[in-house]
Legacy VTK file of the C-alpha trace (Angstrom):
# vtk DataFile Version 3.0
C-alpha trace
ASCII
DATASET POLYDATA
POINTS 81 float
-12.558 -4.116 23.612
-10.191 -7.073 23.099
-13.250 -9.304 22.048
-13.847 -6.881 18.925
-9.874 -7.151 17.406
-9.634 -8.433 14.268
-6.699 -9.321 11.951
-6.780 -9.295 8.054
-3.657 -10.214 6.443
-2.887 -7.536 3.178
-0.177 -8.784 0.704
1.680 -6.065 -1.203
3.211 -7.299 -4.465
6.160 -5.061 -5.809
7.008 -5.705 -9.477
10.046 -4.163 -10.869
12.279 -5.245 -14.035
15.196 -2.906 -13.078
18.174 -3.665 -11.342
17.060 -2.137 -8.230
13.597 -3.372 -6.462
11.322 -0.735 -5.153
11.438 -1.182 -1.456
8.693 0.275 1.143
10.373 3.017 3.126
10.032 1.377 6.444
7.849 -1.147 8.191
4.251 -0.379 8.537
1.667 -2.010 10.930
-1.581 -0.501 10.207
-4.633 -0.131 12.716
-7.711 0.452 11.679
-10.554 1.666 14.322
-14.144 0.566 14.010
-15.354 4.312 13.925
-13.207 5.154 10.977
-15.152 7.115 8.679
-15.907 6.391 5.157
-13.096 7.961 2.699
-10.862 8.581 5.748
-7.059 8.034 5.268
-6.149 5.456 7.514
-2.187 4.853 6.150
0.166 6.601 3.677
2.757 4.396 2.627
6.009 5.439 0.959
8.463 3.382 -1.161
11.932 4.390 -2.881
13.621 2.727 -5.923
17.399 3.409 -6.273
17.212 3.246 -9.858
16.884 6.746 -11.363
14.254 7.591 -13.955
16.854 6.853 -16.939
16.356 3.101 -15.976
12.725 2.992 -16.349
9.313 4.218 -15.623
8.113 5.431 -12.118
6.903 2.608 -10.046
3.086 2.719 -8.677
1.279 0.707 -6.319
-2.064 -1.253 -7.062
-3.992 -4.030 -5.493
-4.244 -7.218 -6.011
-6.271 -8.032 -9.104
-6.733 -11.805 -7.854
-7.917 -10.781 -4.523
-11.866 -10.434 -4.378
-13.287 -6.682 -4.448
-13.572 -5.252 -1.197
-15.827 -1.737 -1.360
-14.036 -1.220 2.293
-10.760 -1.049 1.142
-9.403 1.590 -1.561
-5.582 2.508 -2.832
-5.162 6.206 -3.903
-1.914 7.463 -5.425
-1.258 11.242 -4.089
1.230 11.713 -6.890
4.063 12.160 -4.447
2.389 14.658 -2.194
LINES 1 82
81 0 1 2 3 4 5 6 7 8 9 10 11 12 13 14 15 16 17 18 19 20 21 22 23 24 25 26 27 28 29 30 31 32 33 34 35 36 37 38 39 40 41 42 43 44 45 46 47 48 49 50 51 52 53 54 55 56 57 58 59 60 61 62 63 64 65 66 67 68 69 70 71 72 73 74 75 76 77 78 79 80
């Protein structure tokens, strides 16, 4: 039903102090259906970094702390799996 569609912007901030910044592996267009179950994975994102581990620590994803807390959205690290 087109009347039940909404769009929500999500910002992803990538921080890196090395010479090669991390990059998302591809562009992502995420769709969440209204009947999505709590805890259900809706998207897995992957990033790459041309720096090797000798140039710095592994990077990680996190939610922006400046945004209001939303209990309906979480980010989980799958440890490269």
